[in-house]
C-alpha positions as CSV (number, residue, x, y, z in Angstrom):
1,X,-27.0,56.1,9.7
2,X,-29.5,55.6,7.5
3,X,-31.2,51.9,7.3
4,X,-29.2,51.4,4.2
5,X,-25.8,51.9,5.4
6,X,-26.6,50.1,8.8
7,X,-27.7,47.1,6.1
8,X,-24.4,48.0,4.1
9,X,-22.2,48.1,7.6
10,X,-23.8,44.4,8.5
11,X,-22.9,43.0,5.9
12,X,-19.3,44.5,5.3
13,X,-18.9,43.4,8.9
14,X,-20.3,39.3,8.3
15,X,-17.8,39.4,5.4
16,X,-14.9,40.2,7.4
17,X,-16.0,38.0,10.1
18,X,-16.2,35.0,7.5
19,X,-13.0,35.7,6.1
20,X,-10.6,35.6,9.4
21,X,-12.8,32.7,10.9
22,X,-12.7,30.9,7.7
23,X,-8.7,32.1,7.2
24,X,-7.8,31.2,10.9
25,X,-9.8,27.9,10.7
26,X,-8.2,26.3,7.8
27,X,-4.6,27.4,9.0
28,X,-5.6,25.6,12.0
29,X,-6.6,22.6,10.5
30,X,-3.5,22.7,8.0
31,X,-1.1,22.9,11.3
32,X,-3.3,19.6,12.9
33,X,-3.1,18.0,9.9
34,X,0.7,18.4,10.0
35,X,0.9,17.1,13.5
36,X,-1.2,14.3,12.1
37,X,0.6,13.3,9.4
38,X,4.2,13.3,11.1
39,X,2.9,11.2,13.9
40,X,3.8,7.6,14.5
41,X,2.3,5.4,12.2
42,X,1.0,2.5,13.8
43,X,1.3,-0.2,10.5
44,X,0.6,-3.3,12.4
45,X,0.8,-6.9,11.1
46,X,1.7,-7.0,6.6
47,X,-1.4,-6.8,4.8
48,X,-2.5,-8.4,2.4
49,X,-0.2,-8.9,-1.0
50,X,-0.9,-5.5,-3.0
51,X,-1.3,-4.9,-6.8
52,X,0.4,-1.6,-7.7
53,X,-1.7,0.0,-11.2
54,X,0.4,2.6,-12.5
55,X,-1.5,4.5,-15.5
56,X,0.8,5.9,-17.9
57,X,0.8,9.1,-19.9
58,X,3.3,10.9,-21.6
59,X,6.9,11.4,-20.2
60,X,6.3,13.7,-17.6
61,X,9.0,16.0,-15.8
62,X,10.6,13.2,-12.8
63,X,9.0,10.3,-14.2
64,X,11.5,8.0,-14.2
65,X,12.3,9.1,-10.0
66,X,8.0,9.0,-9.1
67,X,8.2,5.2,-10.8
68,X,10.9,4.0,-9.0
69,X,10.0,5.3,-5.7
70,X,7.2,2.8,-6.5
71,X,9.5,-0.1,-6.9
72,X,11.6,0.4,-3.6
73,X,8.7,-0.1,-1.1
74,X,9.7,-2.5,1.8
75,X,6.4,-4.7,2.1
76,X,6.6,-8.0,2.0
77,X,4.2,-9.3,-1.7
78,X,3.4,-7.1,-4.4
79,X,3.5,-6.7,-7.7
80,X,3.6,-3.3,-10.2
81,X,1.9,-2.6,-13.4
82,X,2.6,-0.1,-16.0
83,X,0.0,0.8,-18.1
84,X,-0.5,2.8,-21.3
85,X,-2.9,3.1,-24.2
86,X,-0.3,4.6,-26.2
87,X,2.0,1.9,-27.8
88,X,4.3,4.3,-28.4
89,X,4.2,6.3,-25.1
90,X,7.4,7.7,-23.9
91,X,6.7,6.6,-20.7
92,X,6.8,2.9,-21.4
93,X,10.9,3.6,-21.9
94,X,10.8,4.3,-18.0
95,X,8.7,1.5,-17.2
96,X,10.8,-1.0,-19.2
97,X,14.1,0.5,-17.7
98,X,12.8,-0.1,-14.2
99,X,11.8,-3.8,-15.6
100,X,15.4,-4.2,-15.9
101,X,17.3,-2.9,-12.7
102,X,14.5,-4.7,-10.5
103,X,14.6,-8.3,-12.3
104,X,13.4,-9.9,-8.7
105,X,10.2,-7.4,-8.4
106,X,7.0,-8.6,-10.3
107,X,6.6,-5.9,-13.4
108,X,4.4,-5.8,-16.6
109,X,3.8,-3.6,-19.1
110,X,0.6,-3.4,-20.2
111,X,0.6,-1.4,-23.6
112,X,-2.5,-1.6,-25.2
113,X,-5.1,0.9,-27.0
114,X,-8.7,-0.4,-26.3
115,X,-10.7,2.2,-25.3
116,X,-14.1,0.7,-22.9
117,X,-14.8,5.0,-21.8
118,X,-15.0,8.1,-22.3
119,X,-12.1,8.8,-19.6
120,X,-8.9,7.7,-21.1
121,X,-7.4,6.8,-17.6
122,X,-10.1,4.4,-16.3
123,X,-9.8,2.5,-20.0
124,X,-6.3,1.9,-19.2
125,X,-7.1,1.2,-15.9
126,X,-9.0,-1.9,-16.9
127,X,-6.5,-2.9,-19.0
128,X,-4.1,-3.1,-16.5
129,X,-6.9,-5.1,-13.8
130,X,-6.5,-7.8,-16.0
131,X,-3.0,-8.2,-14.9
132,X,-4.0,-8.2,-11.5
133,X,-2.8,-11.1,-9.0
134,X,-3.2,-9.9,-5.6
135,X,-6.4,-8.5,-3.6
136,X,-5.4,-5.4,-2.5
137,X,-5.3,-3.1,-5.2
138,X,-3.8,-0.2,-4.9
139,X,-4.0,3.1,-7.8
140,X,-1.7,5.7,-7.8
141,X,-0.9,8.6,-10.4
142,X,2.2,8.8,-12.2
143,X,3.6,12.4,-11.2
144,X,3.9,11.3,-7.4
145,X,6.8,9.9,-5.2
146,X,6.7,8.0,-2.6
147,X,8.9,6.8,0.3
148,X,9.3,3.2,1.1
149,X,7.3,3.1,3.9
150,X,4.3,4.1,1.4
151,X,2.4,1.0,0.8
152,X,2.6,-0.2,4.5
153,X,1.1,2.7,5.6
154,X,-1.6,2.8,3.5
155,X,-2.5,-0.6,3.5
156,X,-2.9,-0.8,7.3
157,X,-6.2,1.2,7.0
158,X,-7.4,-2.2,5.1
159,X,-7.3,-3.9,8.8
160,X,-10.2,-2.6,9.6
161,X,-13.3,-4.6,7.7
162,X,-15.7,-1.5,8.1
163,X,-12.9,0.5,6.0
164,X,-13.1,0.3,1.8
165,X,-11.7,2.4,0.6
166,X,-8.2,5.0,1.5
167,X,-6.5,7.8,0.0
168,X,-4.2,10.1,0.1
169,X,-3.4,14.0,0.5
170,X,-0.9,15.3,-2.0
171,X,1.5,18.4,-1.5
172,X,1.9,19.7,-4.8
173,X,5.6,20.3,-6.1
174,X,6.4,22.8,-8.8
175,X,8.8,23.0,-11.6
176,X,10.7,26.3,-11.6
177,X,8.0,28.0,-13.6
178,X,6.2,30.7,-12.7
179,X,2.6,28.9,-14.4
180,X,3.8,25.5,-11.9
181,X,4.5,27.4,-9.1
182,X,1.0,29.2,-9.3
183,X,-0.9,25.8,-10.3
184,X,0.8,24.8,-7.2
185,X,-0.1,27.3,-4.9
186,X,-3.9,26.5,-6.1
187,X,-3.9,23.1,-4.6
188,X,-1.6,23.7,-1.4
189,X,-3.2,26.9,-0.2
190,X,-6.4,26.9,-1.5
191,X,-7.5,23.2,-2.7
192,X,-5.7,21.8,0.2
193,X,-6.6,23.9,3.3
194,X,-10.3,23.5,1.8
195,X,-10.1,19.7,2.5
196,X,-8.7,19.8,5.7
197,X,-12.0,22.6,6.8
198,X,-14.3,19.7,5.7
199,X,-12.2,17.1,7.4
200,X,-12.5,19.0,10.9
201,X,-16.2,18.7,10.4
202,X,-16.2,15.2,9.8
203,X,-16.3,15.5,6.4
204,X,-15.7,11.6,4.4
205,X,-16.0,12.0,1.1
206,X,-12.9,13.3,-0.1
207,X,-10.9,10.7,-2.7
208,X,-8.2,11.4,-5.1
209,X,-6.9,9.7,-7.4
210,X,-3.3,10.4,-6.4
211,X,-4.3,7.0,-4.3
212,X,-7.1,5.1,-4.2
213,X,-6.8,1.9,-2.1
214,X,-9.3,-1.1,-1.9
215,X,-9.5,-4.4,-1.5
216,X,-10.2,-6.2,-5.0
217,X,-13.8,-7.9,-3.6
218,X,-14.6,-4.3,-2.8
219,X,-14.3,-3.4,-6.3
220,X,-15.5,-5.8,-8.0
221,X,-18.8,-5.7,-5.6
222,X,-19.7,-1.5,-7.0
223,X,-19.5,-3.3,-10.4
224,X,-16.0,-2.5,-11.2
225,X,-14.0,-0.1,-13.1
226,X,-16.8,-0.2,-15.6
227,X,-19.1,1.9,-13.0
228,X,-17.0,5.0,-12.8
229,X,-15.3,4.4,-16.4
230,X,-17.5,7.4,-18.2
231,X,-17.1,9.5,-14.9
232,X,-15.1,12.9,-15.3
233,X,-14.7,12.6,-10.9
234,X,-13.7,9.1,-11.4
235,X,-12.0,9.0,-8.7
236,X,-15.2,10.7,-6.2
237,X,-17.7,8.5,-7.6
238,X,-15.5,5.2,-6.6
239,X,-16.1,7.0,-3.1
240,X,-19.4,7.2,-3.6
241,X,-19.9,3.7,-4.6
242,X,-18.0,1.9,-1.7
243,X,-19.8,4.0,0.9
244,X,-22.8,2.6,-0.9
245,X,-21.6,-0.6,0.6
246,X,-21.8,0.7,4.0
247,X,-18.0,1.2,4.0
248,X,-16.2,4.3,5.0
249,X,-13.5,6.0,2.8
250,X,-10.7,7.5,5.0
251,X,-7.8,9.7,5.1
252,X,-4.8,8.3,5.1
253,X,-1.9,9.9,7.5
254,X,0.6,9.7,4.2
255,X,0.9,12.5,2.4
256,X,2.3,12.1,-0.9
257,X,4.7,14.8,-2.6
258,X,3.3,15.5,-6.5
259,X,5.0,17.2,-9.1
260,X,3.7,20.0,-10.6
261,X,4.3,21.1,-14.3
262,X,2.4,24.0,-16.1
263,X,4.1,24.8,-19.2
264,X,2.4,27.9,-19.9
265,X,-0.7,30.2,-18.8
266,X,-3.1,28.0,-21.2
267,X,-2.2,25.0,-19.7
268,X,-3.0,26.2,-15.7
269,X,-5.5,27.6,-17.4
270,X,-7.1,24.6,-18.4
271,X,-6.1,22.1,-16.1
272,X,-8.0,24.8,-12.9
273,X,-11.1,25.0,-14.6
274,X,-11.3,20.9,-15.4
275,X,-11.1,21.1,-11.8
276,X,-13.3,23.7,-10.2
277,X,-16.2,22.5,-12.9
278,X,-15.2,18.9,-11.6
279,X,-16.2,20.4,-7.8
280,X,-19.2,21.9,-9.3
281,X,-20.7,18.7,-10.9
282,X,-19.9,16.0,-7.6
283,X,-21.1,18.8,-5.3
284,X,-23.2,21.5,-6.8
285,X,-24.3,23.0,-4.0
286,X,-21.5,23.1,-1.7
287,X,-19.6,24.2,-5.0
288,X,-22.2,27.6,-4.6
289,X,-21.1,28.5,-0.9
290,X,-17.1,28.3,-2.2
291,X,-16.8,32.2,-2.3
292,X,-16.5,31.9,1.5
293,X,-13.2,30.2,0.6
294,X,-11.5,33.7,-0.8
295,X,-10.6,35.5,2.5
296,X,-8.6,37.7,1.0
297,X,-11.3,39.2,-1.2
298,X,-13.8,38.7,1.1
299,X,-12.4,40.4,3.9
300,X,-11.3,43.3,1.1
301,X,-14.9,43.9,0.6
302,X,-16.0,44.1,4.2
303,X,-13.2,46.3,4.3
304,X,-14.7,48.5,1.6
305,X,-18.8,48.1,3.0
306,X,-17.5,49.2,6.6
307,X,-16.0,52.7,5.1
308,X,-18.5,54.3,6.7
309,X,-19.2,52.4,9.4
310,X,-18.8,52.5,13.3
311,X,-16.1,50.4,14.8
312,X,-14.3,50.9,12.3
313,X,-11.3,49.9,14.7
314,X,-12.7,46.5,14.4
315,X,-13.4,46.7,11.0
316,X,-9.2,46.7,10.4
317,X,-8.3,43.9,13.5
318,X,-10.4,41.6,11.4
319,X,-9.2,42.4,8.5
320,X,-5.4,42.0,9.5
321,X,-6.1,38.6,10.9
322,X,-7.5,37.6,8.0
323,X,-4.6,38.8,5.9
324,X,-1.5,37.6,8.4
325,X,-3.8,33.9,8.7
326,X,-3.5,33.7,4.9
327,X,-0.3,34.5,4.7
328,X,0.5,32.4,7.8
329,X,-1.2,29.5,5.8
330,X,1.2,30.3,2.7
331,X,4.2,30.1,5.2
332,X,2.9,27.1,6.6
333,X,2.6,25.2,3.7
334,X,6.2,26.3,2.1
335,X,7.9,25.2,5.3
336,X,6.1,21.9,5.2
337,X,7.2,21.7,1.9
338,X,10.7,22.6,2.4
339,X,10.7,25.4,-0.1
340,X,12.3,28.9,-0.2
341,X,10.1,31.2,2.4
342,X,9.9,34.3,0.3
343,X,10.4,33.8,-3.1
344,X,6.3,33.6,-4.1
345,X,5.1,35.8,-1.4
346,X,4.0,38.3,-4.1
347,X,1.9,35.9,-6.0
348,X,-0.4,35.1,-2.9
349,X,-3.0,37.8,-4.0
350,X,-3.3,37.5,-7.9
351,X,-3.5,33.8,-6.5
352,X,-6.3,34.1,-4.6
353,X,-7.9,36.5,-7.7
354,X,-6.9,34.3,-10.3
355,X,-8.5,31.2,-8.3
356,X,-12.1,33.2,-7.7
357,X,-12.2,34.3,-11.6
358,X,-12.0,30.5,-12.8
359,X,-14.6,29.8,-10.1
360,X,-17.3,32.0,-11.5
361,X,-15.9,31.0,-15.1
362,X,-17.0,27.2,-14.7
363,X,-20.6,28.1,-13.8
364,X,-21.1,29.0,-18.1
365,X,-20.1,26.1,-19.3
366,X,-20.2,21.9,-18.8
367,X,-17.0,21.7,-21.1
368,X,-14.0,20.2,-19.8
369,X,-10.4,19.9,-21.8
370,X,-8.3,17.0,-20.5
371,X,-4.9,16.2,-21.6
372,X,-5.7,18.1,-25.3
373,X,-9.4,16.7,-26.0
374,X,-12.8,18.0,-25.3
375,X,-15.5,16.3,-22.8
376,X,-18.9,17.6,-22.4
377,X,-19.9,16.8,-18.8
378,X,-23.7,16.2,-18.2
379,X,-25.4,17.0,-14.7
380,X,-24.2,13.4,-13.1
381,X,-21.1,13.6,-14.3
382,X,-20.5,11.4,-17.1
383,X,-18.4,12.6,-20.0
384,X,-18.7,12.4,-23.5
385,X,-15.8,13.0,-26.1
386,X,-16.6,16.3,-28.8
387,X,-15.1,15.8,-32.0
């Protein structure tokens, strides 16, 4: 073989080793997390009273059941605040129904159109926070469902004074449409495993708006919600500020279940481009290395590059391990979510190609679409509305 051919073969084998290694490690990470999350939960003594902040925006699928699950918590003392910037938001009628169903639970509804920032969710939360009564705050998205021990499990970590912020991972449960199922695969089979991969190597910068739990005093110390109000990745920015105080951010063993609804292909692409560009903004260097996570594509490229190389059997073994681990991850996440095992197996290659294309596309613009509004995002992650 010529020097050029040897170089191509070396690149091919390197690609195959990376693809197989990443696939196997992420599968191991998800399995390890499953064991951790399903293990016994040491709750300890009850945490201080909690105010749960639930920002609303529209009548999402399953909204009543999701909100109701937060009213059924086994916790000594907590308050729930539902809020929307739109006084005519149909989600407010669902909140009002829960007020009638749970007359002994302190539930408040805040319908206030006042905007404090370009990030509508942050503006909504600032309006709601004025009604909070308790020293511990828990912010949770409206599309998640939880069990009655959720509050006790999540707040337990705050018994450690060194911990400033507690967050949760989610398992996405799609509505029946093809686009929803593809979208849930993005979270469950690409984003979730990448977080697990980082978690296994000691990464503690993850923070998700699905659950953010912290002491009110900690929020005040970082400058309140106003300090993150114009940031696209407001949850990530909050975690950064909390760590700036010398406090840790940690993953709770509690895993929430989030409804995933994509009505059409345009909605799917819009959401995933926004998420990709958010990842690009918060961590530009590591985002450039995301190509390492596209194991099927990387393995296929390696197989092509080693077509004329010696040890061809080794190349096929490495590619076979990659394929087995990738489809093993798909099966594991399906079983964890108690979903039909083979229904979406043919979508796996399509899902991986689509994720790769969106990753490439995210490099060419800092414009994002969020709830129908267009924003330009600067290098610091600060968003500005585009008329």
